[in-house]
PyMOL CGO cylinders between C-alpha atoms (Angstrom):
from pymol import cmd
from pymol.cgo import CYLINDER

trace = [
    CYLINDER, 12.72, -18.81, 155.74, 9.21, -19.46, 156.94, 0.3, 1, 1, 1, 1, 1, 1,
    CYLINDER, 9.21, -19.46, 156.94, 6.97, -22.10, 155.60, 0.3, 1, 1, 1, 1, 1, 1,
    CYLINDER, 6.97, -22.10, 155.60, 4.20, -19.48, 155.26, 0.3, 1, 1, 1, 1, 1, 1,
    CYLINDER, 4.20, -19.48, 155.26, 6.29, -17.48, 152.86, 0.3, 1, 1, 1, 1, 1, 1,
    CYLINDER, 6.29, -17.48, 152.86, 6.93, -20.56, 150.68, 0.3, 1, 1, 1, 1, 1, 1,
    CYLINDER, 6.93, -20.56, 150.68, 3.20, -21.28, 150.66, 0.3, 1, 1, 1, 1, 1, 1,
    CYLINDER, 3.20, -21.28, 150.66, 2.36, -17.68, 149.69, 0.3, 1, 1, 1, 1, 1, 1,
    CYLINDER, 2.36, -17.68, 149.69, 4.84, -17.80, 146.79, 0.3, 1, 1, 1, 1, 1, 1,
    CYLINDER, 4.84, -17.80, 146.79, 3.41, -21.17, 145.67, 0.3, 1, 1, 1, 1, 1, 1,
    CYLINDER, 3.41, -21.17, 145.67, -0.10, -19.79, 145.90, 0.3, 1, 1, 1, 1, 1, 1,
    CYLINDER, -0.10, -19.79, 145.90, 0.76, -16.76, 143.83, 0.3, 1, 1, 1, 1, 1, 1,
    CYLINDER, 0.76, -16.76, 143.83, 2.40, -18.97, 141.26, 0.3, 1, 1, 1, 1, 1, 1,
    CYLINDER, 2.40, -18.97, 141.26, -0.62, -21.28, 141.14, 0.3, 1, 1, 1, 1, 1, 1,
    CYLINDER, -0.62, -21.28, 141.14, -3.12, -18.46, 140.74, 0.3, 1, 1, 1, 1, 1, 1,
    CYLINDER, -3.12, -18.46, 140.74, -1.01, -16.66, 138.15, 0.3, 1, 1, 1, 1, 1, 1,
    CYLINDER, -1.01, -16.66, 138.15, -0.43, -19.89, 136.22, 0.3, 1, 1, 1, 1, 1, 1,
    CYLINDER, -0.43, -19.89, 136.22, -4.19, -20.72, 136.11, 0.3, 1, 1, 1, 1, 1, 1,
    CYLINDER, -4.19, -20.72, 136.11, -5.14, -17.17, 135.10, 0.3, 1, 1, 1, 1, 1, 1,
    CYLINDER, -5.14, -17.17, 135.10, -2.39, -17.06, 132.45, 0.3, 1, 1, 1, 1, 1, 1,
    CYLINDER, -2.39, -17.06, 132.45, -3.52, -20.41, 130.96, 0.3, 1, 1, 1, 1, 1, 1,
    CYLINDER, -3.52, -20.41, 130.96, -7.15, -19.26, 130.93, 0.3, 1, 1, 1, 1, 1, 1,
    CYLINDER, -7.15, -19.26, 130.93, -6.29, -16.01, 129.26, 0.3, 1, 1, 1, 1, 1, 1,
    CYLINDER, -6.29, -16.01, 129.26, -4.12, -17.76, 126.69, 0.3, 1, 1, 1, 1, 1, 1,
    CYLINDER, -4.12, -17.76, 126.69, -6.88, -20.20, 125.77, 0.3, 1, 1, 1, 1, 1, 1,
    CYLINDER, -6.88, -20.20, 125.77, -9.32, -17.34, 125.32, 0.3, 1, 1, 1, 1, 1, 1,
    CYLINDER, -9.32, -17.34, 125.32, -7.02, -15.52, 122.89, 0.3, 1, 1, 1, 1, 1, 1,
    CYLINDER, -7.02, -15.52, 122.89, -5.72, -12.83, 125.26, 0.3, 1, 1, 1, 1, 1, 1,
    CYLINDER, -5.72, -12.83, 125.26, -1.99, -13.65, 125.21, 0.3, 1, 1, 1, 1, 1, 1,
    CYLINDER, -1.99, -13.65, 125.21, -1.02, -10.08, 126.00, 0.3, 1, 1, 1, 1, 1, 1,
    CYLINDER, -1.02, -10.08, 126.00, -3.10, -10.09, 129.18, 0.3, 1, 1, 1, 1, 1, 1,
    CYLINDER, -3.10, -10.09, 129.18, -1.68, -13.49, 130.12, 0.3, 1, 1, 1, 1, 1, 1,
    CYLINDER, -1.68, -13.49, 130.12, 1.84, -11.98, 129.88, 0.3, 1, 1, 1, 1, 1, 1,
    CYLINDER, 1.84, -11.98, 129.88, 0.79, -9.11, 132.17, 0.3, 1, 1, 1, 1, 1, 1,
    CYLINDER, 0.79, -9.11, 132.17, -0.55, -11.52, 134.75, 0.3, 1, 1, 1, 1, 1, 1,
    CYLINDER, -0.55, -11.52, 134.75, 2.68, -13.48, 134.67, 0.3, 1, 1, 1, 1, 1, 1,
    CYLINDER, 2.68, -13.48, 134.67, 4.73, -10.30, 134.98, 0.3, 1, 1, 1, 1, 1, 1,
    CYLINDER, 4.73, -10.30, 134.98, 2.58, -9.07, 137.88, 0.3, 1, 1, 1, 1, 1, 1,
    CYLINDER, 2.58, -9.07, 137.88, 3.06, -12.41, 139.72, 0.3, 1, 1, 1, 1, 1, 1,
    CYLINDER, 3.06, -12.41, 139.72, 6.81, -12.29, 139.25, 0.3, 1, 1, 1, 1, 1, 1,
    CYLINDER, 6.81, -12.29, 139.25, 6.94, -8.69, 140.49, 0.3, 1, 1, 1, 1, 1, 1,
    CYLINDER, 6.94, -8.69, 140.49, 4.88, -9.48, 143.61, 0.3, 1, 1, 1, 1, 1, 1,
    CYLINDER, 4.88, -9.48, 143.61, 7.18, -12.44, 144.48, 0.3, 1, 1, 1, 1, 1, 1,
    CYLINDER, 7.18, -12.44, 144.48, 10.32, -10.39, 143.92, 0.3, 1, 1, 1, 1, 1, 1,
    CYLINDER, 10.32, -10.39, 143.92, 9.06, -7.67, 146.27, 0.3, 1, 1, 1, 1, 1, 1,
    CYLINDER, 9.06, -7.67, 146.27, 8.25, -10.36, 148.90, 0.3, 1, 1, 1, 1, 1, 1,
    CYLINDER, 8.25, -10.36, 148.90, 11.75, -11.76, 148.57, 0.3, 1, 1, 1, 1, 1, 1,
    CYLINDER, 11.75, -11.76, 148.57, 13.48, -8.38, 148.76, 0.3, 1, 1, 1, 1, 1, 1,
    CYLINDER, 13.48, -8.38, 148.76, 12.00, -7.70, 152.21, 0.3, 1, 1, 1, 1, 1, 1,
    CYLINDER, 12.00, -7.70, 152.21, 13.18, -11.18, 153.35, 0.3, 1, 1, 1, 1, 1, 1,
    CYLINDER, 13.18, -11.18, 153.35, 16.63, -10.53, 151.87, 0.3, 1, 1, 1, 1, 1, 1,
    CYLINDER, 16.63, -10.53, 151.87, 16.87, -7.28, 153.86, 0.3, 1, 1, 1, 1, 1, 1,
    CYLINDER, 16.87, -7.28, 153.86, 16.16, -9.20, 157.06, 0.3, 1, 1, 1, 1, 1, 1,
    CYLINDER, 16.16, -9.20, 157.06, 18.83, -11.77, 156.09, 0.3, 1, 1, 1, 1, 1, 1,
    CYLINDER, 18.83, -11.77, 156.09, 21.39, -9.06, 155.57, 0.3, 1, 1, 1, 1, 1, 1,
    CYLINDER, 21.39, -9.06, 155.57, 20.57, -7.49, 158.97, 0.3, 1, 1, 1, 1, 1, 1,
    CYLINDER, 20.57, -7.49, 158.97, 20.94, -10.89, 160.64, 0.3, 1, 1, 1, 1, 1, 1,
    CYLINDER, 20.94, -10.89, 160.64, 24.37, -11.50, 158.98, 0.3, 1, 1, 1, 1, 1, 1,
    CYLINDER, 24.37, -11.50, 158.98, 25.52, -8.05, 160.04, 0.3, 1, 1, 1, 1, 1, 1,
    CYLINDER, 25.52, -8.05, 160.04, 24.45, -8.75, 163.61, 0.3, 1, 1, 1, 1, 1, 1,
    CYLINDER, 24.45, -8.75, 163.61, 26.18, -12.14, 163.72, 0.3, 1, 1, 1, 1, 1, 1,
    CYLINDER, 26.18, -12.14, 163.72, 29.51, -10.90, 162.40, 0.3, 1, 1, 1, 1, 1, 1,
    CYLINDER, 29.51, -10.90, 162.40, 29.35, -7.48, 164.04, 0.3, 1, 1, 1, 1, 1, 1,
    CYLINDER, 29.35, -7.48, 164.04, 29.47, -5.56, 160.82, 0.3, 1, 1, 1, 1, 1, 1,
    CYLINDER, 29.47, -5.56, 160.82, 28.08, -2.02, 160.95, 0.3, 1, 1, 1, 1, 1, 1,
]
cmd.load_cgo(trace, "trace")
């Protein structure tokens, strides 16, 4: 796993956390939930692509497929 990927995930978490807190304080809890959900979705899609590369690497090492 690259350090850049970890920093991207941390950045997304930080931005979503700040926006979520701001929206919660201004009385828009539903929007804050959407921001959190969007952040989680983006991170999951980033990790799915990395997981695909990991599976390809494991298949290559063990000669599967």
